[in-house]
N, C-alpha and C positions, 0 to 999 in steps of 0.2 A: 579564457573561461572554459572550464570543463562542463560538458553537458552529458546527460544520461538519457538513454531511450530504453524503456522496459516493455517487452512484448511477451504475450502468451505464446509459447512455442507451437503448440499443436494447431491452434486456430489462426494464428497470425494477428490477433487483436492487439492493437497498440494500447498499452495500459497507461503509460506515462512518458512524457518527453519534456525535458527542461534542464535548467542549470543546477549543478550541484551547489549547495549552500542553503539559503533560506527557501528556495523554490522546491528543491528535492533534497532533503537533509539526510545524509547517512549517519546512522547512530546504532552502535552495537550490532553491526552486520545486517541492518534493515534500512529501508528507505521510507522516510515519512514525507508524503507527497501533498503539497499544497494544492487545493482544488483547481487553481488556474492551470496546473501542469498535469492534472489527471485527464487523460484523453479518452476515457470511456465512461459511460453511464450504466455499465452492466454489473457493477458491484452492488450487492444487496446484503444488508445485515441479516444474519440467520438467528440472531438473538441468543446465541450461546455466549454467556458471559465469561470473562476471564479476569484474573486479578494479578497484577504485578506489585510486589511489595513497595516499590518506590515510584512507579509510574501510575499506579492506581487501577481504576476499572476500565475494561475495554469490552468490545463486542466483536465476535468473529464475523467476517464477511465472505460471502460466496460470489464467485464470478459466474454470471448467467450468460451463456453463449447463445448466439442466435439460433443454432440448430436444436435448442432445447436442453443441451447438456449443461450440467452445473459442476463447477470446480469448487468443492467445499473447502472452507477455511483457508482460502488462498491469502486473504488479507485480514486486517483488523483495524479498529478505530477506537481510540480512547474517548469515551463519552463522559468520563469523570476523571480528567487528567490532573496530574500534579501541576500546580500553578507555577512552580519554578522551572518547568520544562516547556516553554511556549512552542517549541518546534514540533511537539507531538500533539498539540491541541487540535482535536477534531479533524485530523488528517488521516487519510487512508495510508496504511503502512503495509509494505511488502518485504518479505525476506529476500535478501540479495542472492542467497544460495539455493532457492527453491528449484527443484528439478523441472517444474513446468514453466518457468519463466526464463527469458534470455535478457541479459543486461549488457548494453553496449555503451561504452564511454567514448565520447568524441569531442 
């Protein structure tokens, strides 16, 4: 079983760690992370909405670091998701190729 660990590079904060599949689902170059495998409580919605034509409505999320710094729009969450895509429902999503995160598969 392949697992993935996602870390914020600069701060070293562990963002997610878990199995690829239903736990951490890769889709369109992003990771949709089930709450069980989200390893931080430092994501906060910033209430900037977004719209995807087929995944529907989401809100951007900022990572609030302990030293007071905020990484804006690092993640997002679909709060009105498409019902035929259950792996995105109310999960924090991170882009695989973001320059501020490190992704390790093991």
